[in-house]
C-alpha positions, 0 to 999 in steps of 0.5 A: 190422403197421406200428407206426401201424396198431397199434389202440392208436394208435385207442385213443390217438386216443379219449383225446386230446380229455379228457386234452389238453384237461385238460393245457391247461387246467391249464397254462394256469391255473398259468401265469396264476397264475405270471404273476400272481405273478412280474411284479409282485413282478419290478417291485417288487424290480427296484431293491432289490439284497437283495430281489432277491437273496432272490426269486430265491434262493428261486424257485431252490430251488423250481426244485431240487425235482423236479417230482413231489415238488413236485406230491406235496407239495401234496396233503397241505397242501391236504388239511390246509387243506381240513379247516381251512377246513372246521372253521373256516368251514363250508366246505371245497375240493377238495385233489384234482387240478386245484388242487395241479397247479396251485399246484405248476406255477405255482411252477415257472413262476416263476423264469424269468420274474422273472429275465427281467423283472429282467434286462430292465427292469435292462438299459434304458440309464440314459439313457433313463431320464434323459431319460423323467425329463427330459420331466416323467414320474413313475415310474409313467409311465416305468415303463410307457411306457419300461421294460416296453415296452423290457424285453418281448422279455426279458420274453417270453423268459422267458414262452416258457421259464416255458410250455415247464417248465409243459407239460412238468412238467404231464404229472407231475401225473397221480398226484395226480389231474390228468387230463393227458397224462401219463396216457398215459405213466404208463398205458404204463408200468405196462402196457407199452403203448409205443404209450401212452407214444410218443404222450403224449410226442410229444403233450406235445412238440408242444403245447410246440412249439407254444406256443413258436412262437406266444409266439415270433411275438409276441415277434418282433413286440414286437421288430420293432414289428410289430402283425400278428406280435402279434396273430397270435401271440395269435390262435393262442394263443386258436385253440389253446386254444379247439380242445383245451378245447372238447370237454372242457369240453363233455362232461357230468362223470361220476357216478362217479370210479373210482380206480386205483393206479400197476399194472396190476391196479389200471389193469384193476379200475378199468376193470372197475368203470367198465364195470359202472357204464356197464352199470347206466345210469350215467357213470363215469370213471377216475382213474388212477396215484394213489398209496396215500395219495394215493387213500384220502385222496381218497376218504375226502374224497369226490374219488373214488367208489370203488377197489380197496385191499388188506387188508394195505395199509390195515391196516399202510400206512394204518392203522400195525397191527403185529399179523398177525391172521387174514384174517376178524379182520383183515377184521372190524376193517378193516370196523369202523376204515374205518366210523369215517371212514364208509367202506364196505368193500362186500366181497372180490373174491375174490383176494389180492395179497400182496406176496412175495419172489421169486426165479427157479425155478432159482436158488432150487432150486439154492441150496435156497431154499424160504422166506424163511427160507432166503433169509436165510442168503444174503441178505448177498450178494445184491441185491434189488428192490421198487417205489417204496413197498416199502422205506418200508412196514411189510411190510419192516420187519416181514419184516427183524424176523421173517427178519433180512433184510440184502442187499448192495443195494437198488434201487427200480424200476417194478414190471414191470421189477422181473421182467424184471431178476430174470430177467435176474440184474440182482438177485437177489430181488425183491418182487413180487406174488402175483397177478402173471402175470409170475412164470408168464412168467419162471419165478419162485417166490414164497418161503413166509412160515412166520413170517406177517410179511406180512399178508393182503391181500385184494383189497376195494371201497371206497366214499366215505362220499358214496355211502355210501348209494347202492344203484346203485352197489352194485347195479352192483358186487354180482355182482363181488364173491367172483367173481374168483379167483387165476388169473384175475386173473394172467392178466388181469395178464399179459394187461395186461401182455403188449405186445399190441394186446388188452392195454389195460385195458379189453380185459383188463376186458372179458376178466375180466368175460366169465371172472366175469360169468355167474356174478356176475349168477346169483348175485346 
């Protein structure tokens, strides 16, 4: 089977109108906002040396902040502002997805626009400015009739650079809830669907090149004073925007939004929940690739309606408890704590996905390591890898305190890559997940936790405050509760990370429902 006959290309194409339309919408809005702020500022400081230096310095500092970090920082900031607005004025706003992405991307766009506008205006021949004064032009007339027209080609070059930067960086807005072409990349990395990764990269590159070439046509037209080129470039951009935005704007909004975190199991479970809602006659869409804190805050504020979390994550990471309780007691206390925030814990899915220290079975047997207590004697000579969150989570602090763990080196990796890394000997131990099918695939062993440093991690369904009394939602999800066992979830996760044509989260979710659907329907 050739690369382009892979059925995942068809699946990728099916998502293109939604992903591309949202990508263009957020990029266009951010670029427009960036120009609206940057151009007046550049004009205002062009002849003021100190103000000009401060402004360019601040813009340069913003540019040094990694794009993903800048996007992530805006979400909690806007969430706090939304809460203040609701408390003070009785009206809030959504801090999820579109708004933080637009503001962060607008900041990212400012440096090239500021720099090129100032450079272009300062590059105007002083003799021309003196001539303008000599014929009686005011400073305003000189600016709009002489300086800006002469500086416009240089300004357009800055706008072209800003447009390419914004379109490229917009792919990083997926983790804060903004649908974009980055959805292909993040989903593809988590499920090892390299067709999605390649498709997302190609789509973003083609979009950036198309916009750059259309802006270049306008720039050339301005330089050569060719009205035809300017009009053609403008029409091309308008046509591109209309073609990409029309399908997404014409689509009716989903009644229910299902959230998902940043690993394959979450993609599968989100797809399963969305499929169950649609089977019940409801409309549903997914917001995937969200961080643990982002997804919980989005649920609490009503930006998403339902998602699957894990009891230990909420207990230790969200609510900062350090005591480890028995499973039933922890779930009871967690239900009460969530109820105080008007979040409903609908029920357990039936399996546990706990953090666990994992290493190759053959090496563990050779060293006589069967538990984390055994590992502690060898840790000083070993390296360990974990996902991007683990080393800052309370679970890691609890493990170090309980067992005195101190590794020679610690590395952070994309979750699925960790398993291949430990299997190949690149690292000695990883912080894996007990429901991950890759443990069996690579013949790894989960080390026992005799001191119970890691809390229970039952998969639980959470419902947002605004859906607390939604009986249609509850009825649609009831057949899932208690019917996904660990063996089925491991196989589902292995299929989702298997890299074959049937391994998309939607396909795996359908397979999983076939395994549990009849039993769930009977018990309902």
